[in-house]
Every structure is written in C-alpha cells, then in structure tokens.
C-alpha positions in Angstrom: -24.5 3.1 -14.1 -21.8 2.8 -16.7 -18.5 1.3 -16.4 -16.6 4.6 -16.0 -18.8 5.5 -12.9 -18.0 2.2 -11.5 -14.5 2.7 -11.9 -14.5 6.1 -10.2 -16.4 4.6 -7.3 -13.8 1.7 -7.3 -10.8 4.1 -7.1 -12.1 6.4 -4.7 -13.7 3.7 -2.6 -10.1 2.0 -2.4 -8.3 5.2 -1.7 -10.7 5.9 1.4 -10.1 2.4 2.5 -6.3 2.4 2.3 -6.5 5.5 4.3 -7.9 3.4 7.3 -4.8 1.3 7.6 -3.2 3.2 10.6 -6.7 3.4 12.6 -7.5 -0.4 11.7 -3.9 -1.5 13.2 -4.3 0.7 16.5 -6.6 -1.9 18.4 -4.7 -5.1 17.5 -1.4 -3.4 18.6 -2.4 -3.1 22.0 -2.7 -6.9 22.2 -0.3 -8.5 19.7 3.2 -7.5 18.5 3.7 -5.6 15.3 5.4 -8.5 13.6 2.5 -10.8 14.4 0.1 -8.5 13.1 2.1 -8.2 9.8 2.2 -12.1 9.5 -1.7 -12.4 10.1 -2.4 -9.4 7.7 -0.4 -11.3 4.8 -1.6 -14.7 5.6 -5.1 -13.8 5.4 -4.4 -11.6 2.1 -2.6 -14.7 0.5 -5.5 -16.8 1.2 -7.9 -14.4 -0.3 -5.9 -14.2 -3.5 -5.4 -17.6 -3.7 -9.0 -18.3 -3.6 -10.0 -15.8 -5.9 -7.2 -16.8 -8.5 -8.3 -20.4 -8.6 -11.9 -19.6 -9.0 -11.0 -17.2 -11.6 -8.6 -19.9 -13.4 -11.3 -22.6 -13.2 -14.1 -20.1 -14.8 -11.8 -19.2 -17.6 -11.0 -22.7 -18.4 -14.7 -23.2 -19.2 -14.7 -20.4 -21.7 -11.3 -20.2 -23.0 -10.8 -20.3 -26.7 -7.9 -21.3 -28.8 -7.2 -17.7 -29.7 -7.4 -16.5 -25.9 -4.8 -19.1 -24.8 -2.3 -17.5 -27.0 -2.3 -14.1 -25.4 -2.6 -15.5 -21.8 0.1 -14.5 -19.3 2.5 -17.4 -18.8 2.1 -19.4 -15.5 4.6 -18.6 -13.0 5.7 -22.0 -11.3 8.6 -22.7 -8.8 11.0 -24.1 -11.5 14.8 -23.4 -11.9 14.3 -21.3 -15.0 12.4 -19.0 -12.8 14.6 -18.8 -10.0 15.5 -15.1 -10.6 11.8 -14.1 -10.7 10.9 -15.9 -7.5 13.9 -14.3 -5.7 12.4 -11.2 -7.0 9.1 -11.8 -5.7 10.6 -12.7 -2.3 12.2 -9.5 -2.2 9.0 -7.7 -3.2 7.1 -9.5 -0.5 9.2 -9.3 2.3 10.4 -5.8 1.7 7.7 -4.0 -0.4 5.0 -5.6 1.7 6.3 -7.0 5.0 8.8 -4.3 6.1 6.2 -1.7 4.6 3.5 -2.8 6.9 5.8 -3.5 9.8 7.4 0.0 10.0 4.2 1.7 9.4 2.7 -0.2 12.4 5.8 0.5 14.4 5.6 4.3 13.7 2.1 4.4 15.5 3.7 4.1 18.9 5.4 7.5 18.2 3.4 9.5 15.8 -0.5 10.3 15.3 -2.6 8.3 12.9 -3.1 11.2 10.8 0.6 11.8 10.7 1.2 8.4 9.7 -1.5 8.5 6.8 -0.3 11.9 5.4 3.4 10.5 5.3 2.2 7.3 3.5 0.5 9.3 1.1 3.8 10.3 -0.3 4.4 6.8 -1.9 3.9 8.2 -5.5 6.8 10.8 -5.0 9.1 8.1 -3.6 8.5 6.0 -6.2 9.5 8.5 -8.9 12.5 9.3 -6.5 13.7 5.6 -6.7 13.0 5.7 -10.6 15.3 8.8 -10.7 18.1 7.1 -8.8 18.1 3.6 -10.0 16.3 3.8 -13.6 17.2 7.0 -15.3 13.8 8.4 -14.9 13.5 12.2 -14.7 11.4 14.9 -13.0 9.5 17.5 -14.4 9.6 21.3 -13.3 6.1 20.8 -12.2 6.9 17.6 -10.3 9.9 19.4 -8.6 7.6 22.2 -7.5 5.3 19.4 -6.3 7.8 17.8 -4.2 9.1 21.0 -2.6 5.4 22.0 -1.5 4.9 18.4 -0.1 8.2 18.6 2.0 7.0 21.9 3.4 3.7 20.6 4.2 5.0 17.4 5.8 7.5 19.8 8.0 4.7 21.9 9.1 2.6 18.7 10.3 5.4 17.3 11.9 6.2 20.2 14.2 2.4 21.6 14.3 1.6 21.9 18.2 -0.9 19.0 18.2 0.5 16.6 21.0 2.9 16.4 23.9 5.3 14.6 21.5 5.1 17.3 18.7 8.5 17.6 16.5 10.5 15.1 14.9 11.0 11.8 16.3 11.7 8.1 15.7 8.1 7.4 14.5 8.7 9.7 11.6 11.6 7.9 10.6 9.9 4.7 10.8 7.0 6.0 8.7 9.5 7.1 6.2 11.3 3.8 6.2 7.7 2.3 5.4 7.4 4.5 2.4 10.8 3.7 1.1 10.4 -0.2 1.6 7.3 0.1 -0.7 8.8 2.3 -3.3 12.1 0.6 -3.5 10.8 -2.5 -5.2 7.6 -0.9 -6.9 9.5 -1.0 -10.5 10.6 -4.7 -10.1 7.0 -5.4 -9.0 5.6 -3.8 -12.3 8.2 -5.7 -14.6 7.0 -8.8 -12.9 3.4 -7.9 -13.3 3.8 -7.2 -17.0 5.2 -10.6 -17.4 2.9 -12.7 -15.3 0.0 -10.6 -14.4 -0.7 -8.0 -11.8 -3.0 -10.3 -9.3 -0.7 -13.5 -9.6 2.6 -11.7 -8.8 0.8 -9.8 -5.8 -0.5 -13.2 -4.6 3.1 -14.5 -4.4 4.4 -11.3 -2.7 1.6 -11.7 0.0 2.8 -15.2 0.4 6.5 -14.3 0.6 5.6 -11.8 3.1 3.6 -14.2 5.6 6.4 -16.9 5.1 9.4 -14.3 5.7 7.6 -12.8 8.9 6.7 -16.5 10.1 10.3 -17.4 9.8 11.4 -14.2 11.7 8.9 -14.9 14.3 10.0 -18.4 14.9 13.6 -17.2 15.1 13.0 -14.4 17.9 11.5 -14.4 21.1 8.2 -13.2 20.1 5.4 -15.3 21.1 3.4 -16.2 18.0 0.6 -17.7 20.2 -0.3 -14.3 21.3 -2.3 -14.1 18.1 -4.9 -16.4 19.9 -5.6 -13.5 22.4 -7.3 -12.1 19.4 -9.9 -14.7 19.8 -11.2 -12.9 23.0 -11.3 -9.5 21.6 -13.9 -9.3 18.5 -13.2 -6.0 17.7 -9.6 -6.2 17.5 -9.9 -9.4 15.5 -12.4 -7.6 13.1 -9.7 -5.1 12.5 -7.0 -7.8 11.5 -9.7 -9.4 9.2 -10.4 -5.9 7.6 -6.6 -5.3 7.1 -6.1 -8.6 5.3 -9.1 -9.3 3.6 -10.0 -6.1 2.2 -7.3 -3.6 2.5 -4.7 -6.0 1.1 -6.6 -8.8 -0.6 -10.0 -7.4 -2.1 -8.9 -3.8 -2.2 -6.1 -4.6 -4.5 -8.2 -6.3 -7.0 -10.9 -3.5 -6.8 -7.9 -1.1 -7.5 -6.9 -3.2 -10.6 -10.7 -3.0 -11.7 -10.5 1.0 -11.3 -7.4 1.3 -13.3 -9.0 -0.6 -16.3 -12.0 1.5 -16.4 -10.7 5.0 -15.5 -7.0 4.8 -16.4 -3.8 5.0 -14.2 -3.9 8.8 -14.0 -7.4 9.1 -12.8 -6.7 6.4 -10.2 -3.5 7.9 -9.1 -5.6 11.1 -8.5 -8.2 9.3 -6.3 -5.3 8.2 -4.3 -4.9 11.6 -3.1 -7.8 10.7 -0.9 -6.0 8.5 1.4 -4.2 11.2 3.7 -7.7 13.0 3.9 -9.3 9.7 4.9 -6.6 9.0 7.7 -6.9 12.6 8.8 -10.9 12.3 9.0 -10.7 9.1 11.0 -8.3 10.2 13.5 -10.0 13.5 14.2 -13.4 11.9 14.3 -12.9 8.6 16.1 -9.4 9.0 18.0 -10.0 12.6 19.2 -6.8 14.0 17.6 -6.8 17.9 17.8 -7.7 19.9 14.7 -5.8 23.1 14.5 -5.6 25.6 11.6 -1.8 24.8 11.2 -2.4 21.2 10.6 -5.4 21.7 8.2 -3.3 24.0 6.5 -0.1 21.3 6.3 -2.6 18.8 5.0 -4.0 21.0 2.4 -0.6 21.7 1.1 0.4 17.9 1.0 -2.8 16.9 -0.9 -2.5 19.8 -3.2 1.1 18.9 -3.9 0.0 15.1 -4.7 -2.5 16.3 -7.1 0.1 18.6 -8.8 2.5 15.6 -8.8 -0.2 13.3 -10.2 -1.4 15.7 -12.8 -1.3 13.8 -16.2 1.9 13.9 -18.2 2.3 12.4 -21.7 6.1 11.7 -21.1 5.4 9.9 -17.9 2.4 8.0 -18.8 4.0 5.1 -20.3 6.2 4.2 -17.2 3.5 5.3 -14.8 1.1 2.8 -16.4 3.2 0.1 -15.0 4.4 1.5 -11.8 1.5 3.0 -10.1 -1.0 0.2 -10.7 0.9 -2.0 -8.2 0.8 0.7 -5.7 
C-alpha cells in the first residue's frame, strides 16, 4: 500500500469519525451536563496530545542533526514576549474548541443527530465567510452558487416533516453558533500553526478549553462531581473516551497525516462525508425517520459542499493554512 492510499484512508476515516460526534455525545448527556462533557473531552484530548508530543520530541532529539535544528519550529513557551500568542491560543481554545462543542451538545436537546451533523458540515463555508468579513477574502462565482444550494438544502432539512419538533427552533441556532464559534478563530489558529506547528498549537488549545470550562464549572452551580457517575455507566464512559481520545486527540493527528499525503484539497473533499456519516448513524442506530425530502436535502448539502471545496488555484494558498486546522 503506497503513501497516497494511506493518506486517502486517513482522510476518509477521520471524516467518518468526526461525523459520529453527535451520536457519541447523546449517551453521556443523559447523565452529565454539557459543560462537564466539554471539560472531560478536552482534558482527555489535551493529555493525549501532550503524551504524543513528548514522545515525538524525545524521538526527534535522538536523530536530530544540526541542519534539521535550523528549520525546526520555535518552541512556544509561557514568556512575556509570547503574551499575545498565548492570549490568541486561549481564545482559540475556549471559543474555537470549547464553545464549539458546548453549543453543538446543547443543540442535541432540540434537533436530531442528523440535523446536527449536516449543519456542522457547513464549517468550510463559514470559514470563508469569516475570511470575507475580516480578512478580505473573496468568494468565487462557483462558491456563491454552492452556498446558495447549501442554504436551500439546510432549509429543506430543517422544515422536513421528520419529527414532532419539525421547523426552526433554538437547537438550530445553537448549532449555527457552534459552527461560527469554530470558524471565527480558524484564521488565527492557522497563523499560530504556521508559526509553532499544528500539533503543538492544537495541544495548547485543548488545554485552554479544558481550563476555561473547569473555571466556568467551578464558578457556577453545576456539580462537577457528576462526572463520577460515568464510572457506573461503561457505555457512556466509553463514548466520552472516544470523543476525547479519538475524535479530538488522535483524530486530529491522523487528519494532519492525511493532508501531508494527499493535500489540502483532497482532504477537504473527504470531509464532505461527515454529514453522510452522521445521517447514516442517526437513521441506523437511533431510528431517525428517512423520508425522500430529507434524503434530497442531504444530497443537496453534500453536493454543494463538494462544489464549494472544488480545487481553486486562487484559493489554494489561503486554504492550505486554514482547512488543515479544521
């Protein structure tokens, strides 16, 4: 098996894995508060990346040559001269990771898992929208068409007669806030990744997300000790471990590997499988109804995302930095 094939397997596998996030959160949320789940998720993810980075750093030191040391990313340490970058990392962690998960988990009280997964799949469009507003990036005619098709698909999905709660509700707003929380800091995250390395900056972000939500839990009346209830529910505990260990921690490293092997554009195309994964799990394991209108809406959205992610030479340079940290 060549490296390109391995890269495609990694990119597709991560897309399918990330599509399971809503279904994995459903069981733990029956026992613990969404804020506690966010804290546990990023505490686990931070611990995993810390171990990986320490082991990788030790291994590199054994084989590092003088020439290699000149091209190595500078270390990010907690010094006064790094104060702006540390603040940026804190914002990226608390907003781009913590609030992203929190709003997504909150939305599951009001909307279906498949709706959550499909709306989360609109992150690439939201990223470019933020770039347009804040960084002067421009939409191509093809991307404008794709956005219009995607919005039509989301509208059909939201108002499709699938549940008693069909129609627009606060859950869709929560899910949209989740998408915008992630997209709002992606360009900052990309700048930090270029400076210090993608894995290192993501590790710090996971850490800040865990610290931020721990501080929030301690300042509110949410009982953090409810996390201990998971010890008596092995399946729910397993879901939390998968969220932190694989979806956030190892999954991110595998995604980086996929980008290195097949490129940003191909990896972005693979992410279009996220809504499909969420819809398949929701209908297969959670008995969500399948109607022709819902299927048509999801096909519209996935098709629009594929059209939106179509490789473009004018967008390739900026996308290479932004999408790899999605």
